[in-house]
Chimera marker file (.cmm) of the C-alpha trace (Angstrom):
<marker_set name="trace">
<marker id="1" x="33.055" y="-22.752" z="-10.595" r="1" g="1" b="0" radius="0.5"/>
<marker id="2" x="35.024" y="-21.448" z="-7.654" r="1" g="1" b="0" radius="0.5"/>
<marker id="3" x="37.181" y="-24.283" z="-6.270" r="1" g="1" b="0" radius="0.5"/>
<marker id="4" x="36.334" y="-24.829" z="-2.613" r="1" g="1" b="0" radius="0.5"/>
<marker id="5" x="35.258" y="-27.648" z="-0.394" r="1" g="1" b="0" radius="0.5"/>
<marker id="6" x="33.268" y="-25.672" z="2.128" r="1" g="1" b="0" radius="0.5"/>
<marker id="7" x="29.567" y="-25.019" z="1.987" r="1" g="1" b="0" radius="0.5"/>
<marker id="8" x="28.063" y="-25.255" z="5.417" r="1" g="1" b="0" radius="0.5"/>
<marker id="9" x="24.370" y="-25.288" z="6.295" r="1" g="1" b="0" radius="0.5"/>
<marker id="10" x="23.633" y="-21.556" z="6.097" r="1" g="1" b="0" radius="0.5"/>
<marker id="11" x="25.830" y="-21.310" z="2.995" r="1" g="1" b="0" radius="0.5"/>
<marker id="12" x="23.659" y="-23.881" z="1.218" r="1" g="1" b="0" radius="0.5"/>
<marker id="13" x="20.488" y="-21.973" z="2.127" r="1" g="1" b="0" radius="0.5"/>
<marker id="14" x="21.941" y="-18.648" z="0.981" r="1" g="1" b="0" radius="0.5"/>
<marker id="15" x="23.297" y="-20.218" z="-2.192" r="1" g="1" b="0" radius="0.5"/>
<marker id="16" x="19.974" y="-21.802" z="-3.201" r="1" g="1" b="0" radius="0.5"/>
<marker id="17" x="18.154" y="-18.492" z="-2.669" r="1" g="1" b="0" radius="0.5"/>
<marker id="18" x="20.832" y="-16.431" z="-4.425" r="1" g="1" b="0" radius="0.5"/>
<marker id="19" x="21.084" y="-18.890" z="-7.355" r="1" g="1" b="0" radius="0.5"/>
<marker id="20" x="17.325" y="-18.676" z="-7.887" r="1" g="1" b="0" radius="0.5"/>
<marker id="21" x="17.405" y="-14.869" z="-7.875" r="1" g="1" b="0" radius="0.5"/>
<marker id="22" x="20.538" y="-14.717" z="-10.057" r="1" g="1" b="0" radius="0.5"/>
<marker id="23" x="19.053" y="-17.049" z="-12.667" r="1" g="1" b="0" radius="0.5"/>
<marker id="24" x="15.947" y="-14.825" z="-12.767" r="1" g="1" b="0" radius="0.5"/>
<marker id="25" x="18.091" y="-11.654" z="-12.994" r="1" g="1" b="0" radius="0.5"/>
<marker id="26" x="16.666" y="-10.279" z="-9.732" r="1" g="1" b="0" radius="0.5"/>
<marker id="27" x="20.097" y="-8.963" z="-8.774" r="1" g="1" b="0" radius="0.5"/>
<marker id="28" x="18.864" y="-6.228" z="-6.403" r="1" g="1" b="0" radius="0.5"/>
<marker id="29" x="17.241" y="-8.893" z="-4.197" r="1" g="1" b="0" radius="0.5"/>
<marker id="30" x="20.536" y="-10.720" z="-3.628" r="1" g="1" b="0" radius="0.5"/>
<marker id="31" x="21.957" y="-9.345" z="-0.405" r="1" g="1" b="0" radius="0.5"/>
<marker id="32" x="22.953" y="-10.736" z="2.968" r="1" g="1" b="0" radius="0.5"/>
<marker id="33" x="23.741" y="-8.965" z="6.213" r="1" g="1" b="0" radius="0.5"/>
<marker id="34" x="26.880" y="-10.016" z="8.064" r="1" g="1" b="0" radius="0.5"/>
<marker id="35" x="27.175" y="-10.308" z="11.818" r="1" g="1" b="0" radius="0.5"/>
<marker id="36" x="28.605" y="-6.791" z="12.010" r="1" g="1" b="0" radius="0.5"/>
<marker id="37" x="25.563" y="-5.333" z="10.194" r="1" g="1" b="0" radius="0.5"/>
<marker id="38" x="27.337" y="-4.724" z="6.865" r="1" g="1" b="0" radius="0.5"/>
<marker id="39" x="25.131" y="-5.639" z="3.900" r="1" g="1" b="0" radius="0.5"/>
<marker id="40" x="26.854" y="-7.625" z="1.148" r="1" g="1" b="0" radius="0.5"/>
<marker id="41" x="24.915" y="-6.583" z="-1.963" r="1" g="1" b="0" radius="0.5"/>
<marker id="42" x="25.362" y="-8.594" z="-5.148" r="1" g="1" b="0" radius="0.5"/>
<marker id="43" x="24.295" y="-5.687" z="-7.403" r="1" g="1" b="0" radius="0.5"/>
<marker id="44" x="27.186" y="-3.585" z="-6.051" r="1" g="1" b="0" radius="0.5"/>
<marker id="45" x="29.597" y="-6.517" z="-6.396" r="1" g="1" b="0" radius="0.5"/>
<marker id="46" x="28.505" y="-7.138" z="-10.001" r="1" g="1" b="0" radius="0.5"/>
<marker id="47" x="28.892" y="-3.411" z="-10.748" r="1" g="1" b="0" radius="0.5"/>
<marker id="48" x="32.575" y="-3.753" z="-9.856" r="1" g="1" b="0" radius="0.5"/>
<marker id="49" x="32.631" y="-2.738" z="-6.209" r="1" g="1" b="0" radius="0.5"/>
<marker id="50" x="34.620" y="-4.835" z="-3.753" r="1" g="1" b="0" radius="0.5"/>
<marker id="51" x="34.542" y="-5.037" z="0.020" r="1" g="1" b="0" radius="0.5"/>
<marker id="52" x="37.529" y="-3.853" z="2.011" r="1" g="1" b="0" radius="0.5"/>
<marker id="53" x="38.129" y="-3.940" z="5.736" r="1" g="1" b="0" radius="0.5"/>
<marker id="54" x="40.042" y="-1.390" z="7.760" r="1" g="1" b="0" radius="0.5"/>
<marker id="55" x="42.284" y="-2.384" z="10.650" r="1" g="1" b="0" radius="0.5"/>
<marker id="56" x="39.232" y="-2.431" z="12.955" r="1" g="1" b="0" radius="0.5"/>
<marker id="57" x="37.401" y="-4.790" z="10.570" r="1" g="1" b="0" radius="0.5"/>
<marker id="58" x="34.947" y="-2.103" z="9.473" r="1" g="1" b="0" radius="0.5"/>
<marker id="59" x="33.760" y="-2.995" z="5.960" r="1" g="1" b="0" radius="0.5"/>
<marker id="60" x="33.326" y="-0.573" z="3.070" r="1" g="1" b="0" radius="0.5"/>
<marker id="61" x="32.912" y="-0.693" z="-0.712" r="1" g="1" b="0" radius="0.5"/>
<marker id="62" x="35.323" y="0.636" z="-3.342" r="1" g="1" b="0" radius="0.5"/>
<marker id="63" x="35.153" y="0.456" z="-7.136" r="1" g="1" b="0" radius="0.5"/>
<marker id="64" x="37.984" y="-1.940" z="-8.043" r="1" g="1" b="0" radius="0.5"/>
<marker id="65" x="36.715" y="-3.981" z="-11.001" r="1" g="1" b="0" radius="0.5"/>
<marker id="66" x="34.744" y="-3.781" z="-14.199" r="1" g="1" b="0" radius="0.5"/>
<marker id="67" x="31.038" y="-4.642" z="-14.098" r="1" g="1" b="0" radius="0.5"/>
<marker id="68" x="30.487" y="-8.389" z="-14.492" r="1" g="1" b="0" radius="0.5"/>
<marker id="69" x="27.251" y="-10.292" z="-13.965" r="1" g="1" b="0" radius="0.5"/>
<marker id="70" x="28.769" y="-13.628" z="-15.034" r="1" g="1" b="0" radius="0.5"/>
<marker id="71" x="28.489" y="-16.803" z="-13.019" r="1" g="1" b="0" radius="0.5"/>
<marker id="72" x="32.155" y="-16.950" z="-11.964" r="1" g="1" b="0" radius="0.5"/>
<marker id="73" x="31.953" y="-13.451" z="-10.474" r="1" g="1" b="0" radius="0.5"/>
<marker id="74" x="28.647" y="-14.370" z="-8.826" r="1" g="1" b="0" radius="0.5"/>
<marker id="75" x="30.247" y="-17.411" z="-7.159" r="1" g="1" b="0" radius="0.5"/>
<marker id="76" x="33.147" y="-15.250" z="-5.935" r="1" g="1" b="0" radius="0.5"/>
<marker id="77" x="30.554" y="-12.958" z="-4.361" r="1" g="1" b="0" radius="0.5"/>
<marker id="78" x="28.968" y="-15.984" z="-2.654" r="1" g="1" b="0" radius="0.5"/>
<marker id="79" x="32.371" y="-17.062" z="-1.318" r="1" g="1" b="0" radius="0.5"/>
<marker id="80" x="32.645" y="-13.668" z="0.359" r="1" g="1" b="0" radius="0.5"/>
<marker id="81" x="29.129" y="-14.020" z="1.780" r="1" g="1" b="0" radius="0.5"/>
<marker id="82" x="29.903" y="-17.508" z="3.095" r="1" g="1" b="0" radius="0.5"/>
<marker id="83" x="32.916" y="-16.069" z="4.937" r="1" g="1" b="0" radius="0.5"/>
<marker id="84" x="31.073" y="-13.281" z="6.763" r="1" g="1" b="0" radius="0.5"/>
<marker id="85" x="27.476" y="-14.528" z="7.053" r="1" g="1" b="0" radius="0.5"/>
<marker id="86" x="26.219" y="-17.621" z="8.850" r="1" g="1" b="0" radius="0.5"/>
<marker id="87" x="23.342" y="-19.059" z="10.844" r="1" g="1" b="0" radius="0.5"/>
<marker id="88" x="23.405" y="-16.299" z="13.478" r="1" g="1" b="0" radius="0.5"/>
<marker id="89" x="23.345" y="-13.425" z="10.968" r="1" g="1" b="0" radius="0.5"/>
<marker id="90" x="20.886" y="-15.202" z="8.654" r="1" g="1" b="0" radius="0.5"/>
<marker id="91" x="18.491" y="-15.952" z="11.537" r="1" g="1" b="0" radius="0.5"/>
<marker id="92" x="18.524" y="-12.272" z="12.511" r="1" g="1" b="0" radius="0.5"/>
<marker id="93" x="17.795" y="-11.229" z="8.914" r="1" g="1" b="0" radius="0.5"/>
<marker id="94" x="14.978" y="-13.636" z="8.008" r="1" g="1" b="0" radius="0.5"/>
<marker id="95" x="11.285" y="-12.879" z="8.455" r="1" g="1" b="0" radius="0.5"/>
<marker id="96" x="9.257" y="-15.386" z="10.466" r="1" g="1" b="0" radius="0.5"/>
<marker id="97" x="6.669" y="-17.481" z="8.651" r="1" g="1" b="0" radius="0.5"/>
<marker id="98" x="3.766" y="-19.230" z="10.334" r="1" g="1" b="0" radius="0.5"/>
<marker id="99" x="3.698" y="-22.982" z="9.639" r="1" g="1" b="0" radius="0.5"/>
<marker id="100" x="0.455" y="-22.809" z="7.628" r="1" g="1" b="0" radius="0.5"/>
<marker id="101" x="2.148" y="-20.392" z="5.192" r="1" g="1" b="0" radius="0.5"/>
<marker id="102" x="5.337" y="-22.435" z="4.675" r="1" g="1" b="0" radius="0.5"/>
<marker id="103" x="6.403" y="-22.817" z="1.044" r="1" g="1" b="0" radius="0.5"/>
<marker id="104" x="9.372" y="-23.963" z="-1.050" r="1" g="1" b="0" radius="0.5"/>
<marker id="105" x="12.383" y="-21.714" z="-0.567" r="1" g="1" b="0" radius="0.5"/>
<marker id="106" x="11.631" y="-20.944" z="3.069" r="1" g="1" b="0" radius="0.5"/>
<marker id="107" x="14.419" y="-21.599" z="5.542" r="1" g="1" b="0" radius="0.5"/>
<marker id="108" x="14.030" y="-23.356" z="8.869" r="1" g="1" b="0" radius="0.5"/>
<marker id="109" x="16.820" y="-22.062" z="11.074" r="1" g="1" b="0" radius="0.5"/>
<marker id="110" x="18.234" y="-22.273" z="14.536" r="1" g="1" b="0" radius="0.5"/>
<marker id="111" x="20.654" y="-19.374" z="14.643" r="1" g="1" b="0" radius="0.5"/>
<marker id="112" x="23.774" y="-19.515" z="16.741" r="1" g="1" b="0" radius="0.5"/>
<marker id="113" x="27.220" y="-20.957" z="17.052" r="1" g="1" b="0" radius="0.5"/>
<marker id="114" x="26.656" y="-23.685" z="16.333" r="1" g="1" b="0" radius="0.5"/>
<marker id="115" x="23.285" y="-23.317" z="14.691" r="1" g="1" b="0" radius="0.5"/>
<marker id="116" x="21.692" y="-25.111" z="11.801" r="1" g="1" b="0" radius="0.5"/>
<marker id="117" x="19.642" y="-24.188" z="8.744" r="1" g="1" b="0" radius="0.5"/>
<marker id="118" x="17.712" y="-26.196" z="6.163" r="1" g="1" b="0" radius="0.5"/>
<marker id="119" x="15.783" y="-25.133" z="3.060" r="1" g="1" b="0" radius="0.5"/>
<marker id="120" x="12.212" y="-26.189" z="2.312" r="1" g="1" b="0" radius="0.5"/>
<marker id="121" x="12.333" y="-27.796" z="-1.134" r="1" g="1" b="0" radius="0.5"/>
<marker id="122" x="8.673" y="-28.858" z="-1.458" r="1" g="1" b="0" radius="0.5"/>
<marker id="123" x="5.449" y="-28.839" z="0.552" r="1" g="1" b="0" radius="0.5"/>
<marker id="124" x="2.551" y="-31.330" z="0.629" r="1" g="1" b="0" radius="0.5"/>
<marker id="125" x="-0.759" y="-30.071" z="2.021" r="1" g="1" b="0" radius="0.5"/>
<marker id="126" x="-3.678" y="-32.326" z="2.842" r="1" g="1" b="0" radius="0.5"/>
<marker id="127" x="-6.673" y="-30.122" z="2.009" r="1" g="1" b="0" radius="0.5"/>
<marker id="128" x="-9.040" y="-32.193" z="4.158" r="1" g="1" b="0" radius="0.5"/>
<marker id="129" x="-6.950" y="-32.493" z="7.342" r="1" g="1" b="0" radius="0.5"/>
<marker id="130" x="-4.652" y="-29.476" z="6.999" r="1" g="1" b="0" radius="0.5"/>
<marker id="131" x="-1.634" y="-31.735" z="7.619" r="1" g="1" b="0" radius="0.5"/>
<marker id="132" x="1.620" y="-30.413" z="6.163" r="1" g="1" b="0" radius="0.5"/>
<marker id="133" x="4.699" y="-32.329" z="5.101" r="1" g="1" b="0" radius="0.5"/>
<marker id="134" x="7.914" y="-30.749" z="3.883" r="1" g="1" b="0" radius="0.5"/>
<marker id="135" x="10.938" y="-31.940" z="1.930" r="1" g="1" b="0" radius="0.5"/>
<marker id="136" x="14.138" y="-30.382" z="3.264" r="1" g="1" b="0" radius="0.5"/>
<marker id="137" x="17.662" y="-29.901" z="1.959" r="1" g="1" b="0" radius="0.5"/>
<marker id="138" x="20.839" y="-29.140" z="3.855" r="1" g="1" b="0" radius="0.5"/>
<marker id="139" x="24.568" y="-29.070" z="3.716" r="1" g="1" b="0" radius="0.5"/>
<marker id="140" x="26.316" y="-30.502" z="6.739" r="1" g="1" b="0" radius="0.5"/>
<marker id="141" x="29.758" y="-31.355" z="8.040" r="1" g="1" b="0" radius="0.5"/>
<marker id="142" x="31.914" y="-32.146" z="6.283" r="1" g="1" b="0" radius="0.5"/>
<marker id="143" x="30.481" y="-29.374" z="4.159" r="1" g="1" b="0" radius="0.5"/>
<marker id="144" x="30.518" y="-30.581" z="0.581" r="1" g="1" b="0" radius="0.5"/>
<marker id="145" x="27.174" y="-30.651" z="-1.226" r="1" g="1" b="0" radius="0.5"/>
<marker id="146" x="23.488" y="-29.949" z="-0.805" r="1" g="1" b="0" radius="0.5"/>
<marker id="147" x="21.489" y="-33.080" z="0.061" r="1" g="1" b="0" radius="0.5"/>
<marker id="148" x="17.839" y="-33.984" z="0.567" r="1" g="1" b="0" radius="0.5"/>
<marker id="149" x="17.196" y="-35.050" z="4.149" r="1" g="1" b="0" radius="0.5"/>
<marker id="150" x="15.839" y="-38.517" z="4.883" r="1" g="1" b="0" radius="0.5"/>
<marker id="151" x="13.338" y="-38.919" z="7.716" r="1" g="1" b="0" radius="0.5"/>
<marker id="152" x="14.546" y="-41.806" z="9.930" r="1" g="1" b="0" radius="0.5"/>
<marker id="153" x="11.126" y="-41.888" z="11.638" r="1" g="1" b="0" radius="0.5"/>
<marker id="154" x="9.427" y="-42.672" z="8.298" r="1" g="1" b="0" radius="0.5"/>
<marker id="155" x="11.579" y="-45.326" z="6.567" r="1" g="1" b="0" radius="0.5"/>
<marker id="156" x="14.000" y="-42.620" z="5.368" r="1" g="1" b="0" radius="0.5"/>
<marker id="157" x="11.290" y="-41.027" z="3.230" r="1" g="1" b="0" radius="0.5"/>
<marker id="158" x="12.093" y="-37.427" z="2.226" r="1" g="1" b="0" radius="0.5"/>
<marker id="159" x="9.014" y="-35.994" z="3.995" r="1" g="1" b="0" radius="0.5"/>
<marker id="160" x="8.747" y="-34.477" z="7.476" r="1" g="1" b="0" radius="0.5"/>
<marker id="161" x="5.527" y="-33.554" z="9.268" r="1" g="1" b="0" radius="0.5"/>
<marker id="162" x="5.064" y="-29.924" z="10.273" r="1" g="1" b="0" radius="0.5"/>
<marker id="163" x="3.138" y="-29.480" z="13.506" r="1" g="1" b="0" radius="0.5"/>
<marker id="164" x="0.249" y="-27.062" z="13.190" r="1" g="1" b="0" radius="0.5"/>
<marker id="165" x="-0.993" y="-25.526" z="16.444" r="1" g="1" b="0" radius="0.5"/>
<marker id="166" x="-4.759" y="-25.559" z="16.772" r="1" g="1" b="0" radius="0.5"/>
<link id1="1" id2="2" r="1" g="1" b="0" radius="0.2"/>
<link id1="2" id2="3" r="1" g="1" b="0" radius="0.2"/>
<link id1="3" id2="4" r="1" g="1" b="0" radius="0.2"/>
<link id1="4" id2="5" r="1" g="1" b="0" radius="0.2"/>
<link id1="5" id2="6" r="1" g="1" b="0" radius="0.2"/>
<link id1="6" id2="7" r="1" g="1" b="0" radius="0.2"/>
<link id1="7" id2="8" r="1" g="1" b="0" radius="0.2"/>
<link id1="8" id2="9" r="1" g="1" b="0" radius="0.2"/>
<link id1="9" id2="10" r="1" g="1" b="0" radius="0.2"/>
<link id1="10" id2="11" r="1" g="1" b="0" radius="0.2"/>
<link id1="11" id2="12" r="1" g="1" b="0" radius="0.2"/>
<link id1="12" id2="13" r="1" g="1" b="0" radius="0.2"/>
<link id1="13" id2="14" r="1" g="1" b="0" radius="0.2"/>
<link id1="14" id2="15" r="1" g="1" b="0" radius="0.2"/>
<link id1="15" id2="16" r="1" g="1" b="0" radius="0.2"/>
<link id1="16" id2="17" r="1" g="1" b="0" radius="0.2"/>
<link id1="17" id2="18" r="1" g="1" b="0" radius="0.2"/>
<link id1="18" id2="19" r="1" g="1" b="0" radius="0.2"/>
<link id1="19" id2="20" r="1" g="1" b="0" radius="0.2"/>
<link id1="20" id2="21" r="1" g="1" b="0" radius="0.2"/>
<link id1="21" id2="22" r="1" g="1" b="0" radius="0.2"/>
<link id1="22" id2="23" r="1" g="1" b="0" radius="0.2"/>
<link id1="23" id2="24" r="1" g="1" b="0" radius="0.2"/>
<link id1="24" id2="25" r="1" g="1" b="0" radius="0.2"/>
<link id1="25" id2="26" r="1" g="1" b="0" radius="0.2"/>
<link id1="26" id2="27" r="1" g="1" b="0" radius="0.2"/>
<link id1="27" id2="28" r="1" g="1" b="0" radius="0.2"/>
<link id1="28" id2="29" r="1" g="1" b="0" radius="0.2"/>
<link id1="29" id2="30" r="1" g="1" b="0" radius="0.2"/>
<link id1="30" id2="31" r="1" g="1" b="0" radius="0.2"/>
<link id1="31" id2="32" r="1" g="1" b="0" radius="0.2"/>
<link id1="32" id2="33" r="1" g="1" b="0" radius="0.2"/>
<link id1="33" id2="34" r="1" g="1" b="0" radius="0.2"/>
<link id1="34" id2="35" r="1" g="1" b="0" radius="0.2"/>
<link id1="35" id2="36" r="1" g="1" b="0" radius="0.2"/>
<link id1="36" id2="37" r="1" g="1" b="0" radius="0.2"/>
<link id1="37" id2="38" r="1" g="1" b="0" radius="0.2"/>
<link id1="38" id2="39" r="1" g="1" b="0" radius="0.2"/>
<link id1="39" id2="40" r="1" g="1" b="0" radius="0.2"/>
<link id1="40" id2="41" r="1" g="1" b="0" radius="0.2"/>
<link id1="41" id2="42" r="1" g="1" b="0" radius="0.2"/>
<link id1="42" id2="43" r="1" g="1" b="0" radius="0.2"/>
<link id1="43" id2="44" r="1" g="1" b="0" radius="0.2"/>
<link id1="44" id2="45" r="1" g="1" b="0" radius="0.2"/>
<link id1="45" id2="46" r="1" g="1" b="0" radius="0.2"/>
<link id1="46" id2="47" r="1" g="1" b="0" radius="0.2"/>
<link id1="47" id2="48" r="1" g="1" b="0" radius="0.2"/>
<link id1="48" id2="49" r="1" g="1" b="0" radius="0.2"/>
<link id1="49" id2="50" r="1" g="1" b="0" radius="0.2"/>
<link id1="50" id2="51" r="1" g="1" b="0" radius="0.2"/>
<link id1="51" id2="52" r="1" g="1" b="0" radius="0.2"/>
<link id1="52" id2="53" r="1" g="1" b="0" radius="0.2"/>
<link id1="53" id2="54" r="1" g="1" b="0" radius="0.2"/>
<link id1="54" id2="55" r="1" g="1" b="0" radius="0.2"/>
<link id1="55" id2="56" r="1" g="1" b="0" radius="0.2"/>
<link id1="56" id2="57" r="1" g="1" b="0" radius="0.2"/>
<link id1="57" id2="58" r="1" g="1" b="0" radius="0.2"/>
<link id1="58" id2="59" r="1" g="1" b="0" radius="0.2"/>
<link id1="59" id2="60" r="1" g="1" b="0" radius="0.2"/>
<link id1="60" id2="61" r="1" g="1" b="0" radius="0.2"/>
<link id1="61" id2="62" r="1" g="1" b="0" radius="0.2"/>
<link id1="62" id2="63" r="1" g="1" b="0" radius="0.2"/>
<link id1="63" id2="64" r="1" g="1" b="0" radius="0.2"/>
<link id1="64" id2="65" r="1" g="1" b="0" radius="0.2"/>
<link id1="65" id2="66" r="1" g="1" b="0" radius="0.2"/>
<link id1="66" id2="67" r="1" g="1" b="0" radius="0.2"/>
<link id1="67" id2="68" r="1" g="1" b="0" radius="0.2"/>
<link id1="68" id2="69" r="1" g="1" b="0" radius="0.2"/>
<link id1="69" id2="70" r="1" g="1" b="0" radius="0.2"/>
<link id1="70" id2="71" r="1" g="1" b="0" radius="0.2"/>
<link id1="71" id2="72" r="1" g="1" b="0" radius="0.2"/>
<link id1="72" id2="73" r="1" g="1" b="0" radius="0.2"/>
<link id1="73" id2="74" r="1" g="1" b="0" radius="0.2"/>
<link id1="74" id2="75" r="1" g="1" b="0" radius="0.2"/>
<link id1="75" id2="76" r="1" g="1" b="0" radius="0.2"/>
<link id1="76" id2="77" r="1" g="1" b="0" radius="0.2"/>
<link id1="77" id2="78" r="1" g="1" b="0" radius="0.2"/>
<link id1="78" id2="79" r="1" g="1" b="0" radius="0.2"/>
<link id1="79" id2="80" r="1" g="1" b="0" radius="0.2"/>
<link id1="80" id2="81" r="1" g="1" b="0" radius="0.2"/>
<link id1="81" id2="82" r="1" g="1" b="0" radius="0.2"/>
<link id1="82" id2="83" r="1" g="1" b="0" radius="0.2"/>
<link id1="83" id2="84" r="1" g="1" b="0" radius="0.2"/>
<link id1="84" id2="85" r="1" g="1" b="0" radius="0.2"/>
<link id1="85" id2="86" r="1" g="1" b="0" radius="0.2"/>
<link id1="86" id2="87" r="1" g="1" b="0" radius="0.2"/>
<link id1="87" id2="88" r="1" g="1" b="0" radius="0.2"/>
<link id1="88" id2="89" r="1" g="1" b="0" radius="0.2"/>
<link id1="89" id2="90" r="1" g="1" b="0" radius="0.2"/>
<link id1="90" id2="91" r="1" g="1" b="0" radius="0.2"/>
<link id1="91" id2="92" r="1" g="1" b="0" radius="0.2"/>
<link id1="92" id2="93" r="1" g="1" b="0" radius="0.2"/>
<link id1="93" id2="94" r="1" g="1" b="0" radius="0.2"/>
<link id1="94" id2="95" r="1" g="1" b="0" radius="0.2"/>
<link id1="95" id2="96" r="1" g="1" b="0" radius="0.2"/>
<link id1="96" id2="97" r="1" g="1" b="0" radius="0.2"/>
<link id1="97" id2="98" r="1" g="1" b="0" radius="0.2"/>
<link id1="98" id2="99" r="1" g="1" b="0" radius="0.2"/>
<link id1="99" id2="100" r="1" g="1" b="0" radius="0.2"/>
<link id1="100" id2="101" r="1" g="1" b="0" radius="0.2"/>
<link id1="101" id2="102" r="1" g="1" b="0" radius="0.2"/>
<link id1="102" id2="103" r="1" g="1" b="0" radius="0.2"/>
<link id1="103" id2="104" r="1" g="1" b="0" radius="0.2"/>
<link id1="104" id2="105" r="1" g="1" b="0" radius="0.2"/>
<link id1="105" id2="106" r="1" g="1" b="0" radius="0.2"/>
<link id1="106" id2="107" r="1" g="1" b="0" radius="0.2"/>
<link id1="107" id2="108" r="1" g="1" b="0" radius="0.2"/>
<link id1="108" id2="109" r="1" g="1" b="0" radius="0.2"/>
<link id1="109" id2="110" r="1" g="1" b="0" radius="0.2"/>
<link id1="110" id2="111" r="1" g="1" b="0" radius="0.2"/>
<link id1="111" id2="112" r="1" g="1" b="0" radius="0.2"/>
<link id1="112" id2="113" r="1" g="1" b="0" radius="0.2"/>
<link id1="113" id2="114" r="1" g="1" b="0" radius="0.2"/>
<link id1="114" id2="115" r="1" g="1" b="0" radius="0.2"/>
<link id1="115" id2="116" r="1" g="1" b="0" radius="0.2"/>
<link id1="116" id2="117" r="1" g="1" b="0" radius="0.2"/>
<link id1="117" id2="118" r="1" g="1" b="0" radius="0.2"/>
<link id1="118" id2="119" r="1" g="1" b="0" radius="0.2"/>
<link id1="119" id2="120" r="1" g="1" b="0" radius="0.2"/>
<link id1="120" id2="121" r="1" g="1" b="0" radius="0.2"/>
<link id1="121" id2="122" r="1" g="1" b="0" radius="0.2"/>
<link id1="122" id2="123" r="1" g="1" b="0" radius="0.2"/>
<link id1="123" id2="124" r="1" g="1" b="0" radius="0.2"/>
<link id1="124" id2="125" r="1" g="1" b="0" radius="0.2"/>
<link id1="125" id2="126" r="1" g="1" b="0" radius="0.2"/>
<link id1="126" id2="127" r="1" g="1" b="0" radius="0.2"/>
<link id1="127" id2="128" r="1" g="1" b="0" radius="0.2"/>
<link id1="128" id2="129" r="1" g="1" b="0" radius="0.2"/>
<link id1="129" id2="130" r="1" g="1" b="0" radius="0.2"/>
<link id1="130" id2="131" r="1" g="1" b="0" radius="0.2"/>
<link id1="131" id2="132" r="1" g="1" b="0" radius="0.2"/>
<link id1="132" id2="133" r="1" g="1" b="0" radius="0.2"/>
<link id1="133" id2="134" r="1" g="1" b="0" radius="0.2"/>
<link id1="134" id2="135" r="1" g="1" b="0" radius="0.2"/>
<link id1="135" id2="136" r="1" g="1" b="0" radius="0.2"/>
<link id1="136" id2="137" r="1" g="1" b="0" radius="0.2"/>
<link id1="137" id2="138" r="1" g="1" b="0" radius="0.2"/>
<link id1="138" id2="139" r="1" g="1" b="0" radius="0.2"/>
<link id1="139" id2="140" r="1" g="1" b="0" radius="0.2"/>
<link id1="140" id2="141" r="1" g="1" b="0" radius="0.2"/>
<link id1="141" id2="142" r="1" g="1" b="0" radius="0.2"/>
<link id1="142" id2="143" r="1" g="1" b="0" radius="0.2"/>
<link id1="143" id2="144" r="1" g="1" b="0" radius="0.2"/>
<link id1="144" id2="145" r="1" g="1" b="0" radius="0.2"/>
<link id1="145" id2="146" r="1" g="1" b="0" radius="0.2"/>
<link id1="146" id2="147" r="1" g="1" b="0" radius="0.2"/>
<link id1="147" id2="148" r="1" g="1" b="0" radius="0.2"/>
<link id1="148" id2="149" r="1" g="1" b="0" radius="0.2"/>
<link id1="149" id2="150" r="1" g="1" b="0" radius="0.2"/>
<link id1="150" id2="151" r="1" g="1" b="0" radius="0.2"/>
<link id1="151" id2="152" r="1" g="1" b="0" radius="0.2"/>
<link id1="152" id2="153" r="1" g="1" b="0" radius="0.2"/>
<link id1="153" id2="154" r="1" g="1" b="0" radius="0.2"/>
<link id1="154" id2="155" r="1" g="1" b="0" radius="0.2"/>
<link id1="155" id2="156" r="1" g="1" b="0" radius="0.2"/>
<link id1="156" id2="157" r="1" g="1" b="0" radius="0.2"/>
<link id1="157" id2="158" r="1" g="1" b="0" radius="0.2"/>
<link id1="158" id2="159" r="1" g="1" b="0" radius="0.2"/>
<link id1="159" id2="160" r="1" g="1" b="0" radius="0.2"/>
<link id1="160" id2="161" r="1" g="1" b="0" radius="0.2"/>
<link id1="161" id2="162" r="1" g="1" b="0" radius="0.2"/>
<link id1="162" id2="163" r="1" g="1" b="0" radius="0.2"/>
<link id1="163" id2="164" r="1" g="1" b="0" radius="0.2"/>
<link id1="164" id2="165" r="1" g="1" b="0" radius="0.2"/>
<link id1="165" id2="166" r="1" g="1" b="0" radius="0.2"/>
</marker_set>
């Protein structure tokens, strides 16, 4: 574990997605684009490449380490991503999903500074009415851990209605 006490909202979303892919050895799918357009690719990082910045903050890769796909190296990669990627860059990178197609792992995001992002953890679908409910997770300030959101409009239940346009 990398010692740190920061994991803001977009960080939590990126971490959940990256952890899922890492655990399933889908390393080539772990990549995030920073605000400057540079793509932070886990497969390159694990192969021993590291990101360097010139005096104008232009990023580039150089081979500085031995290949390592271990968890500690993976978390160091995520720390780099958390530094240079956030709600604005993540919002620009994500593909839009229509509400009827929402599924676990999707991210609901309002990109910006400040922005906010939450991850869909589970989905309930009423086959008769088409009504959708989602369970959401987030990390918030102070950024410490990922938590399941409680719906104050429904006795703090973990489910939120998704409006479906008809």
